[in-house]
C-alpha positions in Angstrom: 26.6 -23.1 -146.4 24.2 -20.9 -146.3 25.1 -18.7 -143.1 22.7 -17.1 -140.2 24.1 -14.3 -138.4 22.5 -13.2 -135.0 23.2 -10.1 -132.7 23.2 -11.0 -129.0 19.3 -10.1 -128.6 18.4 -12.7 -131.3 18.1 -10.3 -134.3 19.0 -11.6 -137.6 21.8 -9.2 -139.1 21.8 -8.0 -142.8 22.7 -10.2 -145.1 20.9 -13.7 -143.7 18.8 -15.5 -145.9 17.3 -18.6 -146.1 18.5 -21.2 -148.2 16.8 -22.9 -151.1 15.8 -26.2 -150.0 13.0 -27.5 -152.9 13.8 -31.2 -153.5 15.8 -31.2 -150.6 15.0 -34.4 -147.7 16.8 -33.3 -144.7 18.8 -29.6 -143.7 21.2 -29.8 -141.2 21.6 -26.6 -138.6 24.7 -26.1 -136.6 25.7 -23.9 -134.3 29.4 -23.1 -132.6 30.2 -22.3 -128.7 31.3 -20.1 -126.7 34.3 -17.6 -127.6 34.4 -18.5 -131.4 35.0 -15.9 -134.1 33.2 -16.0 -137.1 36.0 -17.4 -138.8 36.3 -20.1 -136.0 33.0 -21.1 -136.3 33.1 -21.2 -140.3 36.3 -23.7 -139.8 34.1 -25.9 -137.4 31.1 -25.9 -140.1 33.4 -26.6 -142.8 35.4 -29.3 -140.8 32.0 -31.1 -139.8 31.0 -31.1 -143.7 34.1 -32.6 -144.8 34.2 -35.5 -141.8 30.4 -36.3 -142.9 31.7 -35.7 -146.2 33.5 -39.4 -145.4 30.3 -41.0 -145.6 28.1 -39.5 -148.7 26.8 -35.9 -149.6 26.1 -34.2 -146.5 22.6 -32.3 -146.6 22.5 -28.7 -147.0 23.9 -26.9 -143.8 22.7 -23.8 -142.4 25.8 -22.3 -140.2 24.5 -20.5 -137.0 26.4 -17.4 -136.3 26.2 -15.3 -132.7 28.7 -13.6 -130.5 30.0 -15.8 -128.1 33.2 -14.0 -127.1 34.7 -13.5 -123.6 34.4 -11.4 -121.3 36.8 -8.9 -121.4 36.5 -6.3 -118.8 39.1 -7.7 -116.6 42.1 -7.3 -118.9 44.7 -5.0 -118.1 45.4 -2.3 -115.4 42.2 -2.7 -113.6 42.9 -6.7 -113.6 46.6 -5.6 -112.1 44.7 -3.4 -109.7 42.5 -6.0 -108.2 45.6 -7.9 -107.4 46.6 -5.4 -104.7 43.8 -3.2 -103.7 40.5 -4.3 -101.8 38.5 -1.1 -102.9 40.3 -2.3 -106.6 38.4 -5.8 -106.1 35.3 -4.3 -105.2 34.9 -2.2 -108.5 36.1 -4.6 -110.6 34.0 -7.5 -109.3 31.4 -5.2 -109.4 31.7 -4.8 -112.7 31.6 -8.0 -113.4 28.5 -8.9 -111.5 26.6 -5.8 -113.4 27.1 -7.8 -116.5 25.3 -10.8 -115.3 21.7 -10.8 -115.0 19.9 -12.3 -112.2 18.5 -15.3 -113.4 21.6 -17.2 -115.1 23.2 -16.9 -111.8 22.2 -18.4 -108.7 22.1 -15.6 -106.1 25.2 -16.1 -104.2 27.4 -14.8 -107.3 25.6 -11.3 -106.4 25.4 -11.4 -103.0 28.4 -13.1 -101.6 30.7 -10.4 -100.0 33.6 -10.0 -102.5 36.9 -11.9 -100.6 34.6 -14.6 -99.8 33.7 -14.9 -103.9 37.5 -15.0 -104.9 38.6 -17.4 -102.0 35.7 -19.7 -102.9 36.7 -19.4 -106.6 40.5 -19.3 -106.1 40.1 -22.5 -103.8 44.2 -23.6 -102.6 45.2 -20.7 -105.2 46.5 -17.6 -105.0 44.1 -14.5 -105.5 45.1 -14.4 -109.3 42.9 -17.7 -109.9 40.1 -16.2 -108.0 40.0 -13.4 -110.1 40.6 -15.3 -113.7 38.0 -17.9 -112.4 35.5 -14.8 -111.8 36.1 -13.8 -115.2 35.6 -17.4 -116.8 32.2 -17.8 -114.7 31.1 -14.2 -116.0 31.3 -15.6 -119.5 29.5 -18.4 -118.7 26.9 -16.6 -117.2 26.6 -14.2 -119.8 26.8 -17.2 -122.8 24.2 -19.0 -120.8 21.7 -16.5 -121.0 22.7 -14.9 -124.5 22.3 -18.6 -125.9 19.2 -19.3 -124.4 17.8 -15.7 -126.4 18.9 -16.8 -129.6 18.1 -20.2 -129.7 13.9 -19.4 -128.6 13.8 -16.0 -130.3 16.0 -16.0 -133.3 16.6 -19.2 -134.5 13.0 -21.2 -133.7 11.1 -18.8 -135.7 13.7 -19.3 -138.5 13.2 -22.7 -138.3 9.4 -22.5 -138.0 9.8 -20.3 -141.6 11.7 -23.3 -143.0 8.9 -26.0 -142.0 6.3 -23.6 -143.0 8.1 -23.5 -146.9 9.0 -26.6 -146.6 7.1 -28.8 -144.8 9.1 -32.3 -146.5 12.1 -31.6 -145.3 13.4 -32.8 -141.9 15.2 -30.4 -139.7 18.3 -31.7 -138.0 20.1 -29.7 -135.1 23.8 -29.9 -134.0 25.4 -27.5 -131.4 28.3 -27.6 -129.7 29.6 -25.9 -126.2 26.7 -23.4 -125.9 25.5 -23.8 -128.9 24.3 -27.2 -127.5 22.0 -24.8 -125.5 21.1 -22.3 -128.3 19.7 -25.4 -130.7 18.0 -27.1 -127.3 16.3 -24.0 -127.2 15.0 -23.2 -130.4 13.6 -26.8 -130.3 12.4 -26.4 -127.0 10.4 -22.8 -128.8 9.5 -24.0 -132.5 6.1 -24.8 -133.6 6.6 -28.0 -135.0 8.9 -30.4 -133.7 12.7 -30.8 -135.4 13.8 -34.4 -136.6 16.8 -34.7 -134.1 18.9 -33.0 -131.9 22.4 -33.6 -131.7 24.3 -32.1 -128.5 28.4 -32.6 -128.7 30.0 -31.5 -125.5 27.1 -29.4 -124.2 27.3 -26.4 -121.9 24.2 -26.6 -120.2 23.1 -28.4 -117.0 23.4 -32.2 -116.3 19.9 -31.7 -115.6 18.4 -30.0 -118.3 15.9 -32.6 -119.4 14.9 -33.5 -115.8 11.2 -34.2 -114.9 11.9 -32.8 -111.1 14.7 -31.9 -109.2 13.8 -30.7 -105.7 10.2 -30.0 -107.1 11.6 -28.1 -110.0 11.3 -29.2 -113.4 14.6 -29.2 -115.6 15.1 -25.9 -118.2 14.5 -27.8 -121.4 11.8 -30.7 -119.8 9.7 -29.4 -122.5 11.5 -30.7 -125.2 11.2 -34.2 -123.6 7.3 -33.9 -122.7 5.9 -31.6 -125.4 8.0 -34.9 -128.0 9.7 -31.6 -129.8 12.1 -34.1 -131.4 10.9 -36.6 -133.4 13.7 -38.7 -133.7 17.0 -39.3 -131.9 18.4 -37.2 -129.4 22.0 -37.7 -128.5 24.5 -36.3 -126.3 28.1 -36.6 -126.1 30.2 -36.5 -123.1 33.4 -36.8 -121.1 35.4 -36.1 -118.0 38.0 -35.2 -120.5 36.0 -31.7 -121.0 37.6 -29.6 -118.8 36.1 -26.7 -120.1 32.4 -27.5 -119.2 33.2 -29.0 -116.0 35.5 -26.1 -114.8 32.9 -23.8 -115.7 30.5 -25.8 -113.4 33.0 -26.7 -110.8 33.3 -22.8 -110.3 29.5 -22.6 -110.1 29.6 -25.4 -107.5 32.9 -23.8 -105.1 30.4 -20.4 -105.2 28.1 -22.4 -104.0 30.3 -23.8 -101.2 29.5 -27.3 -102.4 32.0 -30.0 -101.3 35.1 -30.1 -103.4 34.7 -34.0 -103.7 31.9 -34.0 -106.1 32.8 -30.7 -108.4 31.7 -31.0 -112.1 30.4 -35.1 -111.7 27.3 -36.4 -112.0 26.9 -35.7 -108.5 27.3 -32.3 -108.3 24.0 -30.0 -108.7 25.8 -28.3 -111.3 27.5 -30.7 -113.5 27.2 -30.2 -116.9 25.4 -32.3 -120.0 28.5 -32.4 -121.9 30.9 -33.6 -118.9 28.3 -36.2 -117.5 25.4 -36.4 -119.9 21.7 -35.8 -118.8 21.1 -37.4 -115.3 18.1 -38.1 -113.3 16.2 -37.9 -116.2 14.1 -41.4 -116.6 14.3 -41.1 -120.4 18.0 -41.3 -120.3 20.3 -44.4 -121.6 24.0 -44.7 -121.4 25.9 -45.8 -124.3 29.1 -45.6 -125.7 30.3 -43.6 -129.0 31.3 -46.0 -131.5 34.2 -46.3 -134.0 33.2 -44.6 -137.6 30.6 -46.9 -139.6 29.5 -49.1 -136.8 25.6 -49.5 -136.1 23.6 -47.3 -134.0 20.2 -48.2 -132.2 18.5 -45.5 -131.6 14.9 -45.5 -129.1 12.3 -43.4 -129.9 11.6 -41.0 -127.1 14.7 -41.3 -125.5 18.2 -39.3 -124.6 21.0 -41.2 -125.7 24.1 -40.6 -123.5 27.0 -41.3 -125.5 30.5 -41.7 -123.3 33.3 -40.3 -125.4 36.3 -40.6 -123.3 37.7 -43.1 -126.0 37.4 -40.4 -128.9 36.7 -36.9 -127.7 39.9 -36.1 -125.7 38.7 -32.0 -124.8 36.2 -29.7 -125.4 36.7 -28.8 -129.0 37.9 -32.3 -130.1 34.7 -32.8 -131.9 36.2 -32.7 -136.0 36.6 -36.6 -136.0 35.0 -39.6 -138.2 33.4 -40.9 -134.8 31.6 -37.5 -134.2 30.5 -37.3 -137.9 29.5 -40.6 -138.0 27.0 -39.9 -134.9 26.0 -37.2 -136.8 25.6 -38.8 -140.1 23.5 -42.1 -138.1 21.7 -39.2 -136.6 20.7 -38.4 -140.1 19.9 -41.4 -141.4 17.5 -42.6 -138.5 
């Protein structure tokens, strides 16, 4: 496996180099998600390679490594002090807000009075839950921005270089969690279309590919409109994914949205890893199949694969069924 290491601004760090792909027909580019160390990312990539090996020899693999660790400023004395002191809560929340640019977060994240923000995030739980949820939401907004930057300004130029050097090699992208956002941002920014795009429990909006939501196109609509993916575009999703469901439910709480819709397909903040691509005319609904069952992919469509039977949690993707989906995409 070739490793590409990016810093938080999308710059390649020392030691990263493109693999030699002369004679290869395909290359698979993988991106990990949030809160993964380099060792955890390697474990994921090697695990996917092993699972793919059940079905033949995998193509060359490029592993993307990017800084995705959780926001850690709320640990320790500052957090404990904030439980007891309104002034300390003001300071702590101010620090977390300062870590999040305006664009990834809705305006209410920055504008709501601190006590109202924390009460919304706590729901019916004690204040401590509001502070913990704010930490998770801060991480969510930070990683949302960072994954997009690295995909657009870091990975996309590398993919263009591969296309230039090896024009006959088909490029396949697969990302987990915020890695799905990273590879989608890369597909959106490349000069030449990629062959396929696999989004495994993706952590971005379920409206990301929509033509119009209240008059505004989804962030990655151009991937569809400009045919940036020549072959299959597949999405795994399940409501078993509490990580994606929680992050988007928290965003909805901040906005004061009705509790009955938190995180589901009716929630304007719902996640693609929880619900698939919704309100998107190109999306078709399918179920993830057992290993070695036949998939039929349709050109120009987004294939939502409901994965309740095989994916039990956000990170439960190292299994034969997910590997077979990727293998089927590679062979299409």
